[in-house]
Every structure is written in structure tokens, then in C-alpha cells.
C-alpha positions, 0 to 999 in steps of 0.5 A: 500499499502507498505511504500516502494511503490513509490506512497506513497513516492511521496504522489501521487493519483493513476489513477483509471484505470491505477493504475499510479499516476497522476501529481499534478496540478500546475495550481491551485497553480500558479493561487492562487499565481498570483491572490494573488500577483495582489490583494496585489498590488491593495491594496497598490495602485501599480496596478488598477485591473480594468484597468489590467483585462480590457486589459489582461484578455485573458492571464489567458487562455494562462497561463492555456493552457501552464500550462496544456501542461507542466503537460502533457509533464512532465507526459509522461516523467515520465510514468504517466497520466495527465488529461486535464482541471478539473471541480475543476480548472474551478470553481477556475478560475470562483471563483477568477474572481468573487472575482476580480469583487467584488473588482473592483465593491467595488472600483467603489462604493467608488469612486462614493459614498465615504463611509467616506462621508456619513453624519449622523446627523446634523452639529452644528458650534462653533467659533474658536479664538486663541490669537495672538502670536509674532513669528520670521518674517522668521519663518517656519510655517506648517499648517495641517488640516483634513477636512475643508477649510484653508485660509492663508494671510500675515501681516506686523506684526511678529504675528501668528493669528488663527481664524475660525469655527469648525463644529460637526455632531451629532444626537442632539445639546446636543451631539455637545455641550458636544463635542465642548470644547474638539475640538480646534486649537493648535500651537506647537513650535520647534525652529523657526518652528511652527505647526498649526493643529486642536486638540482634535479629530482624523483628519480622523474623518468625523464628525468634520471639522475645517475651519481655517483662519491663518494670518502669517508674510510676510516673513514666509515660509509656508507649508499647507496640508489638506485632505478634503477642499479648500486652499487659500493663498495670499501675501506670499513673500517666497516659498510656498508648498500646498497639499490637497487630495480633494479640490480646491486650489487658490494662488495669489500674491506670490514672491517665488516658489509655489509647489502644490500637489493635488489628486482631485480638481481645481488649480488656481495660479495668479501673482507669481514671482517664479516658479510654479509646480502642481503635482498629478491628478485633474480637471482644472489648471489655471496659469496667469502672472508668471515670472518663469515657469509652470510645470504640472506633472500628469493626470488632466481631466479638462483644463490646461490654462496658460497666460504670463508665462515668462519662459515657460510651461512644461507639462508631462502626459500619453499622452503628453510631452511638453516643451515651453520655453516662453509664452507671450500669451495663452496656453490651453490643454483640452481633445482632444485639444492643443492650443498655441498662441503668444509664442516667445519660442521654442516648443517641443511636443509629444501628442496623441489623440489631435488636435493641433493648433499653432498660432505665435509660433516663436521659433523652432517647433518640433511636434510629434502627433498621431490621431489628426489634426495639424494646424500651423499658422504664421502671419509673416514669420517664422525664425526658423525650423519647424518639424511636424510628424503627424500620421493618421490625417490632417496637415495644414500650413499657411504662409505669401505669402512673406515667404522664406523657404526650405521644404520637405513634405511627405504624406503616402497614401494621397495628398498635396495641396499647394498654393505655387509654383514656384522656385525649388518646386517640387511635385510628387505622386507615384502609391501607392498614396504617395505624396512628395513635396520638394524644396525652395521658395523665394529669401532669406534664410529661415528656413527648414520646414519638414512635414509628415503625413499619411492617410489624407491630407497636406494643405499649404496655404497663409495667408493675 
């Protein structure tokens, strides 16, 4: 073909029938860019491929069809022909989806049988004991570990003491004896700051673990971080920060604020005079007897239990946004259930897929719930307003017979059953099955109660 031909200039391949050039397929290029971007986001932890494709995989076919329509329209405008779906594109889609499936399968295998936890050889243990050293009473101490448990406690003396045990996994005891002398725990100083950490090996080495028992001054500011292992801290007078990627955390008898960052494991904090914050993801959380507040921010698949939290509870997750200003009794959030008992503070809660049970929450109540029953019980007449919006589930309100209140209740496609009658209470029901209750009960002035639900019932009963 001549060099001046438009076919040669555009680099297009001519159709064997018409002799006209076909349009270049943009679908393949765009698809490769899209899948490459998704894999990149997945590798850097910004996207879960399994979750994305579980919900959005049909978009591949929508994108495919839209691209082919664009190619055909463009070809017709330029007087060229454009084929529809080609075998090469089909194989490309199947191949890329296979790659994604392999990546997802590999992630599942790693989560269930972590490759770095495969144990080869036998563990051999050796003691660790460092000479104590004098440090300032208010020193800043950072304790860093790789694998192994860390226990921190305080002393009235202005000293830092470290002891423990190192464990080396090798194929023979002789190999462990050769390696043991080079592995220890070091203390480095920079001004009034001290760092305590294992030395002589890479902290990511799965063959070596070091358990540390650290004694610090009571007034020292302590930070503890480890990759794999349990952390226990007790009797610290200042702020405390604790972090672990995999392991349980237990903290008790502290005076300052407590900050916990975890990725897997249980957290227990008892008898603290400061605020407590737990962030990340993991299993069970338990907080007991805190003069400050409890903040839980993250996804925790276990139960969250709290007792006697003077400044209340704040809980934020994918399905829950809850604020309780004061807790004198018990709080528990588990899979499918939320229970609060004896709380004199105000409550604002937005939940999904959970059954909510409130007993003696005497402050102002605002509950917005979806796909779960709601039951609110008062042992004495409520004094603050109550607003409950429940979607697709039942709603039950239990009040003392002598209560005074103003009520507005609406039930979409369901019934309202009330043991309270008389006064200005008026109940109606439409032909479509919607029920409505409105009016005042009692001689005195009481709070306003607003109840809404759908496709189930509203029960208003009297307590003894």
C-alpha cells in the first residue's frame, strides 16, 4: 500500500471484505487499565477485591456493552466497520477474572493459614536479664517488640528493669545455641526518652520471639507496640498508648488516658481514671469502672461490654453510631444485639441489623434502627423525650401505669396495641392498614414520645 494511503497513516487493519479499516478496540485497553488500578489499590490495602467483585461484578458487562456501542457509533461516523464482541475480548475478560480469583483465593489462604506462621523446627528458650538502670521518674519509655508477649508494671523506684525469655526455633539445639548469644534486648537513650526493643535479629523474623517483663517508674509515660503477642500493663499513673497487630491486650489500674490500637485480638481495660479509646478491628472489648469515657472506633466481631463508665460510651462502626453520655450500669453490643441497662445519660443511636433493648435509660433517647426489634423499658416514669424510628421490625415500650406523657405513634402497614387509654388518646387505622395513636395521658406534664415503625407492630404496655 502507498505511503500516502490513509490506512497506512492511521495504522489500521483493513476489513478483509470491505477493504475499509476497522476501528481499534478501546475496550481491551480500558479493561487492562481498570483491572490494573484495582489490583494496585488492593495491594496497598485501599480496596478488598473479594468485597468489590461480590457486589459489583455485573458492571464489567455494562462497561463492555457501552464500550462496544461507542466503537460502533464512532465507526459509522467515520465510514468504517466495527465488529461486535471478539473471541480475544472474551478470553481477555475470562483471563482477568481468573487472575482476580487467584488473588482473592491467595488472600483467603493467608488469612486462614498465615504463611509467616508456618513453624519449622523446634523452639529453644534462653533467659534474658538486663541490669537495672536509673532513669528520670517522668521519663518517656517506648517499648517495641516483634513476636512475643510484653508485660509492663510500675515501681516506686526511678529505675528501668528488663527481664524475660527469648525463644529460637531451629532444626537443632546446637543451631539455637550458636544463635542465642547475638539475640538480646537493648535500651537506647535520647535525652529523657528511652527505647526498649529486642536486638540482634529482624523483628519480622518468625523464628525468633522475645517475651519481655519491663518495670518502669510509676510516673513514666509509656508506649508499647508489638507485632505478634499479648500485652499486659498495670499501675501506670500517666497516659498510656498500646498497639499490637495480633494479640490480646489487658490494662488495669491506670490513672491517665488509655489509647489502644489493635488489628486482631481481645481488649480488656479495668479501673482507669482517664478516658479510654480503642480503635482498629478485633474480637471482644471489655471496659469496667472508668471515671472518663469509652470510645470504640472500628470493626470488632466479638462483643463490646462496658460497666460503670462515668462519662459515657461512644461507639462508631459500619453499622452503629452511638453516643451515651453516662453509664452507671451495663452496656453490651454483640452480633445482632444492643443492650443498655441503668444509664442516667442521654442516648443517641443509629444501628442496623440489631435488636435493641434499653432499660432505665433516664436521659433523652433518640433511636434510629433498621432490621431489628426495639424494646424500651422504664421502671419509673420517664422525664425526658423519647424518639424511636424503627424500620421493618417490632417496637415495644413499657411504662409505669402512673406515667404522664404526650405520644405520637405511627405504624406503617401494621397495628398499634396500647394498654393505655383514656384522656385525649385517640387511635385510628386507615384502609391501607396504617395505624396512628396520638394524644396525652395522665394529669401532669410529661415528656413527648414519638414512635414509628413499619411492617410489624407497636406494643405499649404497663409495667408493675
